[in-house]
C-alpha positions as CSV (number, residue, x, y, z in Angstrom):
1,X,10.8,-34.3,-9.9
2,X,11.5,-30.8,-9.9
3,X,12.5,-28.4,-7.6
4,X,9.2,-26.2,-8.5
5,X,7.1,-29.2,-9.0
6,X,5.8,-31.8,-6.2
7,X,3.3,-34.8,-5.9
8,X,0.6,-31.8,-4.9
9,X,1.4,-29.9,-7.4
10,X,-1.9,-30.8,-9.5
11,X,-4.2,-30.2,-6.8
12,X,-3.3,-25.8,-7.4
13,X,-5.8,-24.5,-9.5
14,X,-5.1,-23.7,-12.9
15,X,-5.1,-20.0,-12.5
16,X,-2.3,-20.6,-9.8
17,X,-0.2,-22.2,-11.3
18,X,-0.6,-19.5,-14.4
19,X,0.2,-17.1,-12.2
20,X,3.4,-18.0,-10.5
21,X,3.3,-22.3,-11.5
22,X,3.6,-23.2,-7.1
23,X,7.2,-21.7,-6.6
24,X,8.3,-18.8,-4.9
25,X,8.2,-15.2,-6.2
26,X,10.9,-13.0,-6.4
27,X,9.6,-11.0,-3.5
28,X,9.8,-14.1,-1.2
29,X,12.9,-15.8,-2.6
30,X,14.4,-12.6,-2.0
31,X,13.3,-13.1,1.5
32,X,14.9,-16.3,1.9
33,X,18.0,-15.5,1.1
34,X,18.1,-12.7,3.5
35,X,17.3,-14.6,6.4
36,X,20.5,-16.5,5.9
37,X,22.8,-13.3,6.0
38,X,24.5,-12.1,9.3
39,X,24.2,-8.3,9.4
40,X,21.6,-7.8,7.2
41,X,21.0,-4.2,6.2
42,X,17.5,-4.2,4.9
43,X,16.8,-1.5,2.4
44,X,13.9,-3.9,0.3
45,X,10.8,-3.2,2.4
46,X,8.1,-1.0,2.5
47,X,7.1,-1.2,6.0
48,X,8.1,1.6,8.2
49,X,10.5,1.3,11.1
50,X,9.2,4.0,13.0
51,X,7.2,3.7,15.8
52,X,3.5,4.1,16.0
53,X,2.6,7.3,17.8
54,X,1.6,6.6,20.9
55,X,-1.7,8.4,21.2
56,X,-2.7,5.0,18.5
57,X,-1.7,2.5,20.0
58,X,-3.1,3.5,23.3
59,X,-6.1,3.9,21.9
60,X,-6.3,0.0,20.5
61,X,-4.8,-1.1,24.0
62,X,-8.3,0.6,25.9
63,X,-10.4,-1.5,23.6
64,X,-8.6,-4.8,23.8
65,X,-8.5,-3.7,27.9
66,X,-12.0,-3.9,28.1
67,X,-12.5,-6.8,26.5
68,X,-15.2,-6.4,24.5
69,X,-13.5,-6.6,21.1
70,X,-16.3,-8.0,18.7
71,X,-17.2,-7.9,15.4
72,X,-18.4,-4.1,14.2
73,X,-20.5,-3.7,11.2
74,X,-18.4,-4.9,8.0
75,X,-18.7,-1.7,6.1
76,X,-16.7,-0.8,9.6
77,X,-17.7,1.5,12.2
78,X,-19.8,4.4,12.1
79,X,-17.6,7.0,14.0
80,X,-15.0,5.8,11.8
81,X,-16.4,6.3,8.6
82,X,-17.6,9.5,9.6
83,X,-14.0,10.2,10.4
84,X,-12.5,9.1,7.4
85,X,-15.4,11.3,5.3
86,X,-14.6,14.5,7.0
87,X,-10.5,13.5,6.1
88,X,-11.9,13.3,2.4
89,X,-13.8,16.0,2.7
90,X,-10.8,18.4,3.8
91,X,-7.8,17.1,2.6
92,X,-8.8,16.1,-1.0
93,X,-11.9,17.6,-1.3
94,X,-13.7,14.9,-2.2
95,X,-17.7,14.5,-0.5
96,X,-18.6,11.2,0.5
97,X,-21.6,10.0,2.8
98,X,-19.8,7.9,5.3
99,X,-22.2,5.3,5.8
100,X,-23.1,4.7,2.3
101,X,-19.9,5.4,0.6
102,X,-17.1,4.3,2.7
103,X,-16.0,0.9,3.6
104,X,-13.6,0.4,5.8
105,X,-11.1,-2.9,4.6
106,X,-8.2,-5.5,6.4
107,X,-5.5,-3.1,4.9
108,X,-5.3,-1.4,1.4
109,X,-4.3,-4.9,0.0
110,X,-7.7,-6.2,1.0
111,X,-9.2,-3.5,-0.6
112,X,-7.8,-4.6,-4.2
113,X,-8.6,-8.2,-3.8
114,X,-12.2,-7.0,-3.3
115,X,-12.5,-4.5,-6.2
116,X,-11.0,-7.0,-8.6
117,X,-13.6,-10.3,-7.7
118,X,-16.6,-7.8,-7.5
119,X,-16.3,-5.9,-10.5
120,X,-14.4,-8.0,-12.8
121,X,-15.5,-10.9,-15.2
122,X,-13.4,-13.6,-16.9
123,X,-11.2,-12.1,-19.6
124,X,-11.9,-8.3,-18.6
125,X,-8.9,-6.5,-18.9
126,X,-7.3,-3.9,-16.8
127,X,-5.0,-1.6,-18.0
128,X,-2.0,-0.8,-15.2
129,X,1.1,1.4,-15.7
130,X,4.2,-0.8,-15.0
131,X,6.4,-1.3,-13.3
132,X,3.1,-1.9,-10.1
133,X,2.6,-3.0,-7.3
134,X,2.8,-6.6,-6.7
135,X,-0.4,-7.2,-5.6
136,X,-2.6,-6.4,-8.4
137,X,-1.3,-8.9,-10.3
138,X,-2.0,-11.3,-8.5
139,X,-5.7,-10.1,-7.7
140,X,-6.5,-9.3,-11.4
141,X,-5.4,-13.4,-11.8
142,X,-7.5,-14.2,-9.3
143,X,-10.5,-13.1,-10.5
144,X,-9.7,-14.4,-13.9
145,X,-9.1,-10.8,-14.9
146,X,-6.5,-10.4,-17.6
147,X,-3.5,-7.5,-16.7
148,X,-3.0,-5.0,-19.6
149,X,1.0,-3.8,-18.9
150,X,1.2,-0.1,-19.4
151,X,5.2,0.3,-19.6
152,X,6.0,3.8,-18.4
153,X,10.1,4.8,-18.5
154,X,12.6,6.0,-16.6
155,X,13.2,8.7,-18.7
156,X,9.7,10.3,-18.1
157,X,10.3,9.3,-13.9
158,X,8.1,6.7,-14.5
159,X,5.2,8.6,-14.5
160,X,2.6,6.8,-17.4
161,X,1.5,8.7,-20.4
162,X,-2.4,8.5,-21.2
163,X,-1.2,7.9,-24.7
164,X,0.2,4.3,-24.1
165,X,-3.2,3.7,-21.5
166,X,-5.5,4.9,-25.1
167,X,-3.5,3.0,-27.2
168,X,-3.9,-0.5,-25.3
169,X,-7.5,0.2,-24.7
170,X,-9.9,-2.8,-26.7
171,X,-13.4,-4.2,-26.1
172,X,-13.0,-6.0,-23.1
173,X,-10.8,-2.9,-21.2
174,X,-12.8,-2.6,-17.5
175,X,-10.4,-0.5,-15.4
176,X,-7.6,1.8,-15.0
177,X,-5.7,1.6,-12.1
178,X,-3.7,4.0,-11.0
179,X,-1.3,4.6,-8.0
180,X,0.5,8.0,-7.5
181,X,2.6,8.8,-5.6
182,X,4.2,5.2,-7.2
183,X,5.1,1.9,-5.1
184,X,7.8,1.0,-6.6
185,X,9.4,3.8,-8.9
186,X,8.0,7.0,-6.3
187,X,7.1,8.8,-9.5
188,X,3.2,11.0,-9.7
189,X,1.0,11.4,-11.8
190,X,0.9,15.2,-13.1
191,X,-2.4,16.9,-12.7
192,X,-2.1,17.7,-17.0
193,X,-1.9,13.9,-17.3
194,X,-4.8,12.9,-14.9
195,X,-6.9,15.6,-17.1
196,X,-6.2,13.1,-19.6
197,X,-6.9,10.1,-18.6
198,X,-9.9,11.2,-17.0
199,X,-11.1,12.0,-20.6
200,X,-10.3,8.7,-21.9
201,X,-11.9,6.7,-18.9
202,X,-15.1,9.0,-19.6
203,X,-15.0,8.6,-23.4
204,X,-14.5,4.5,-22.5
205,X,-16.9,3.9,-19.9
206,X,-14.3,2.7,-17.7
207,X,-14.0,2.5,-13.9
208,X,-10.9,3.6,-12.4
209,X,-9.2,2.7,-9.5
210,X,-6.9,5.1,-7.6
211,X,-4.5,4.2,-4.7
212,X,-3.5,7.3,-2.5
213,X,-1.2,4.9,0.0
214,X,1.7,7.2,0.0
215,X,-0.6,10.7,-0.6
216,X,1.2,12.2,2.4
217,X,4.7,11.0,1.7
218,X,5.5,13.9,-1.3
219,X,8.7,16.1,-1.5
220,X,10.2,18.7,-3.2
221,X,7.1,20.6,-3.6
222,X,5.3,17.5,-5.2
223,X,1.7,16.6,-5.3
224,X,-0.8,14.3,-6.5
225,X,-4.0,15.2,-6.7
226,X,-7.2,12.5,-6.7
227,X,-8.4,11.8,-10.3
228,X,-11.5,11.7,-8.4
229,X,-12.0,15.5,-7.9
230,X,-11.9,15.9,-11.9
231,X,-15.6,16.5,-13.0
232,X,-17.5,13.7,-14.2
233,X,-15.2,11.0,-12.5
234,X,-16.6,11.2,-8.6
235,X,-18.7,8.5,-10.0
236,X,-16.6,6.5,-11.8
237,X,-13.6,6.0,-9.1
238,X,-13.0,4.0,-6.7
239,X,-10.3,5.4,-4.2
240,X,-8.4,3.3,-1.9
241,X,-6.4,4.4,1.3
242,X,-5.5,3.1,4.4
243,X,-3.3,4.5,7.9
244,X,-0.3,1.9,7.1
245,X,2.4,4.6,5.2
246,X,1.3,7.8,6.8
247,X,1.1,6.5,10.8
248,X,3.3,3.8,10.6
249,X,0.5,1.5,11.2
250,X,1.0,-1.8,8.4
251,X,0.3,-4.6,11.0
252,X,-2.7,-2.6,12.3
253,X,-3.9,-4.1,8.7
254,X,-6.4,-1.2,8.4
255,X,-7.9,0.0,5.1
256,X,-10.6,1.9,3.3
257,X,-12.5,2.6,0.2
258,X,-14.5,5.1,-1.2
259,X,-16.8,6.0,-3.8
260,X,-20.7,6.4,-5.3
261,X,-22.8,3.9,-3.0
262,X,-23.8,1.6,-5.7
263,X,-20.4,0.0,-6.0
264,X,-19.8,0.2,-2.6
265,X,-22.8,-1.3,-1.8
266,X,-21.7,-4.4,-4.3
267,X,-18.0,-4.7,-2.7
268,X,-19.4,-5.2,0.9
269,X,-20.8,-8.6,0.7
270,X,-17.2,-9.8,-1.1
271,X,-15.6,-8.0,2.2
272,X,-17.7,-9.6,4.1
273,X,-16.4,-12.9,3.2
274,X,-13.1,-12.0,3.1
275,X,-12.5,-10.7,6.6
276,X,-16.3,-10.3,8.0
277,X,-14.4,-6.5,9.1
278,X,-11.0,-4.9,10.0
279,X,-9.7,-5.8,13.1
280,X,-11.7,-4.4,16.0
281,X,-8.8,-2.7,18.0
282,X,-7.1,-1.7,14.9
283,X,-10.3,0.4,13.9
284,X,-10.0,2.4,16.9
285,X,-6.7,3.0,16.9
286,X,-7.3,4.2,13.0
287,X,-9.4,6.4,14.3
288,X,-7.7,8.1,17.0
289,X,-5.3,8.5,14.1
290,X,-7.7,10.8,12.5
291,X,-9.2,12.3,15.3
292,X,-5.6,13.3,16.6
293,X,-3.1,16.2,16.5
294,X,-2.2,15.4,13.0
295,X,1.7,16.9,14.5
296,X,3.1,13.2,14.2
297,X,2.2,13.0,10.8
298,X,4.6,15.7,10.0
299,X,7.3,14.3,12.1
300,X,7.0,11.1,10.8
301,X,7.1,12.7,6.8
302,X,10.3,14.9,8.2
303,X,12.0,11.9,9.1
304,X,11.3,10.2,5.8
305,X,12.7,13.5,3.9
306,X,15.7,13.4,6.1
307,X,16.6,9.8,4.9
308,X,15.6,10.0,1.4
309,X,18.4,12.9,1.5
310,X,21.0,10.7,2.9
311,X,19.8,8.1,0.0
312,X,19.7,10.1,-2.7
313,X,22.7,11.8,-2.0
314,X,24.8,8.9,-1.4
315,X,23.3,7.3,-4.8
316,X,24.4,10.0,-6.2
317,X,28.2,10.1,-4.6
318,X,28.6,6.6,-6.1
319,X,27.5,7.1,-9.4
320,X,24.2,5.0,-9.3
321,X,21.6,6.9,-11.7
322,X,18.0,6.9,-10.6
323,X,14.8,9.1,-11.6
324,X,13.3,11.5,-9.5
325,X,11.2,10.0,-6.9
326,X,8.9,12.6,-6.1
327,X,7.0,10.2,-3.4
328,X,6.9,7.0,-1.5
329,X,9.5,5.7,0.2
330,X,11.6,4.5,-2.6
331,X,14.5,5.2,-5.3
332,X,15.0,3.4,-8.2
333,X,18.5,2.7,-8.9
334,X,19.4,2.7,-12.6
335,X,21.6,-0.5,-12.9
336,X,21.7,-0.8,-16.7
337,X,25.1,0.7,-17.5
338,X,26.5,-2.9,-15.5
339,X,24.7,-5.0,-18.1
340,X,23.5,-7.3,-15.3
341,X,19.9,-8.2,-14.5
342,X,18.0,-7.1,-11.8
343,X,17.8,-10.3,-10.3
344,X,21.3,-11.2,-10.7
345,X,22.6,-7.7,-9.4
346,X,20.2,-8.0,-6.3
347,X,21.4,-11.0,-5.1
348,X,24.9,-10.1,-5.8
349,X,24.4,-7.1,-3.6
350,X,22.7,-9.2,-1.1
351,X,25.5,-11.9,-1.3
352,X,28.7,-9.6,-1.4
353,X,27.3,-6.6,0.2
354,X,24.6,-8.1,2.8
355,X,22.3,-5.6,1.8
356,X,18.4,-6.7,0.9
357,X,17.2,-4.4,-2.5
358,X,14.7,-6.0,-4.4
359,X,15.5,-6.5,-8.1
360,X,13.1,-4.0,-10.5
361,X,12.0,-7.2,-13.0
362,X,9.4,-7.9,-9.7
363,X,7.3,-5.1,-10.3
364,X,6.9,-6.4,-14.3
365,X,9.2,-6.3,-17.4
366,X,9.6,-2.2,-17.3
367,X,11.6,-2.6,-13.8
368,X,14.7,-4.4,-15.8
369,X,18.1,-2.9,-15.4
370,X,16.8,-0.9,-12.0
371,X,16.6,-1.9,-8.1
372,X,13.8,-0.6,-5.6
373,X,15.6,0.9,-2.8
374,X,14.4,1.9,-0.1
375,X,15.0,4.5,3.2
376,X,13.5,2.7,5.8
377,X,16.2,2.4,7.9
378,X,18.8,4.5,10.1
379,X,20.5,7.1,8.6
380,X,23.6,5.4,9.2
381,X,22.6,2.1,8.0
382,X,21.8,3.6,4.7
383,X,24.4,5.4,4.3
384,X,26.8,2.0,4.7
385,X,24.5,0.4,2.8
386,X,24.8,3.1,0.0
387,X,28.7,2.2,0.4
388,X,28.4,-1.3,0.0
389,X,26.1,-1.1,-3.3
390,X,28.2,1.7,-4.6
391,X,31.3,-0.7,-4.2
392,X,29.1,-3.4,-6.0
393,X,28.1,-1.3,-8.5
394,X,31.6,-0.1,-9.7
395,X,32.7,-4.2,-9.5
396,X,30.3,-5.0,-11.8
397,X,31.3,-1.8,-13.8
398,X,34.7,-2.7,-14.2
399,X,34.3,-6.7,-15.0
400,X,32.1,-5.5,-18.2
């Protein structure tokens, strides 16, 4: 019996066997290997290591201490939905009715699954730029949809090209997903490209899902406008956002959806089945995040900017190229010149240098030859890790 086949394998659904065969994913494999590595430096995960701002934690603690931690309405606390609507109007120029067009979810991750389960029929196609955030593949597959890969390229800073989307539309196309700033590449979709994509979506009557979780993590003057602001797009767009990245609240598990009332009403019951509601104390923390002084965001992003500079300067110094990452927490290191696969290089770095990074192929075939390297570590650790990466890179180059 193979290592990936057990007596329990026949119990797995066909969709799970098709998606991953019941075996561990690249992500879990790298984490398993990392758990066996002493003195590990982690430059792989997208989980901010900075402390959650004190006033946000205090709001959650206060609710917990009251001992009245019951369900909220499934769509979320009315006060939180109102604060989200105010934020979207103030910062994004988007107007949503808080009680009918905003839905609080158990993180952006749940939001993705709720959308796919609600909107996809078997065989419906979702156009997704690649490299892509891994949750989308599983969520689409579990909904019996079909993911249509739209490759992007380092030479264009991994920005999706509207013509590439248009070329892959069929009669089964249902949805376009946009993640900007992008995980894993750090790429940002320009305003001009968004206008072309909006025209394509309108022409083919497609829903657009815009994942804006990294909206505040932008650098070098980059902007990431929402496609929902363009004429005619609000009524066909579902916006995903949350608190994990901006406020360092990953473990609180609070995200949200915003969109036209008819779609939000349809999304409510699947959300209710999945989680009933986002954690009550976490919703109070999210409310404190939005209502409180936003200086904490500037401080957090300022620290990220310093770390990003250390990572990018370090990669340049050791000769590892990368496309320009205008946003998010990552650089997509280009190791194509070594001739090694992304998976082999990532394991080599882990075993020889004690540095965890993730292979680009974890995010789709377009990621071959790249490594996702995050800067969610102290600068001295980033510098040590990049030096070690450089040594492995030069060794691989010399061994060609």
